[in-house]
C-alpha positions in Angstrom: 0.0 0.0 0.2 1.4 3.4 -1.0 0.5 6.3 0.7 1.0 9.9 -1.1 0.3 12.9 0.8 -1.4 16.1 -1.9 0.6 19.2 -1.1 -1.4 21.2 -3.2 -4.4 20.5 -1.6 -2.9 21.6 1.7 -1.5 24.5 0.6 -5.0 25.7 -0.8 -6.9 24.7 2.5 -4.3 26.6 5.1 -5.0 30.4 4.9 -2.7 31.1 7.9 1.1 32.3 6.6 3.6 30.9 8.6 7.1 32.8 8.9 8.7 31.0 11.9 11.6 30.1 9.3 11.9 33.3 8.3 12.3 35.3 11.8 14.8 32.5 12.9 16.8 32.8 9.9 16.8 36.8 10.3 18.3 36.5 13.8 20.9 33.7 12.8 19.5 31.4 15.3 18.6 27.5 14.9 15.5 25.1 15.7 17.6 23.8 18.7 18.2 27.1 20.3 14.4 27.8 20.4 13.6 24.6 21.6 15.6 25.2 24.5 14.8 28.6 25.1 11.1 28.0 24.5 10.8 24.4 26.1 8.9 23.6 22.8 9.7 20.1 22.1 12.2 20.0 19.0 9.7 18.2 16.8 7.1 20.7 17.3 9.5 23.1 16.5 10.7 21.3 13.4 7.1 21.2 12.2 6.4 25.0 12.3 9.9 25.3 11.1 9.2 23.5 7.8 5.4 24.7 8.0 4.0 21.6 8.7 2.5 22.0 11.7 -1.5 21.8 11.4 -2.1 24.3 14.7 -0.3 25.9 17.3 -1.2 26.9 21.1 -1.6 30.1 22.4 0.9 29.0 25.1 3.5 28.3 22.3 2.8 31.5 20.2 3.4 33.5 23.4 6.7 31.5 24.1 8.6 32.1 20.5 7.3 35.5 20.5 8.9 36.3 23.7 11.9 33.9 22.3 12.3 35.7 19.2 11.1 39.4 20.4 8.8 39.7 18.0 5.0 40.0 17.6 2.4 37.3 16.6 2.0 39.5 13.4 5.4 38.9 12.8 5.0 35.4 12.7 1.8 34.4 11.5 0.0 36.2 8.4 -4.0 35.7 7.5 -3.9 35.1 3.7 -7.8 35.3 2.7 -8.4 32.3 0.1 -9.2 33.8 -3.3 -11.9 31.3 -3.9 -14.5 33.1 -5.9 -17.0 30.2 -5.2 -17.5 31.7 -1.7 -20.9 33.7 -0.7 -20.2 37.3 0.2 -21.0 38.1 4.1 
């Protein structure tokens, strides 16, 4: 049995742009440092860094923002779905 992950569908469904990896790079830090500084598991940091996380807790957002000295809006951005099929409200 072969499992295939449809990345195109994932990207289409996600309306939050994750910039954690960009911010870590700007500060010339690494994932291990962020994990140690925040107490967040390395695997969780890896998922965020590689834009594979399906969600994030407020506690983790708070810890990451404190460690990277930034605001939530520096790490996450809402990108509206441009689907013309959606009804207007």
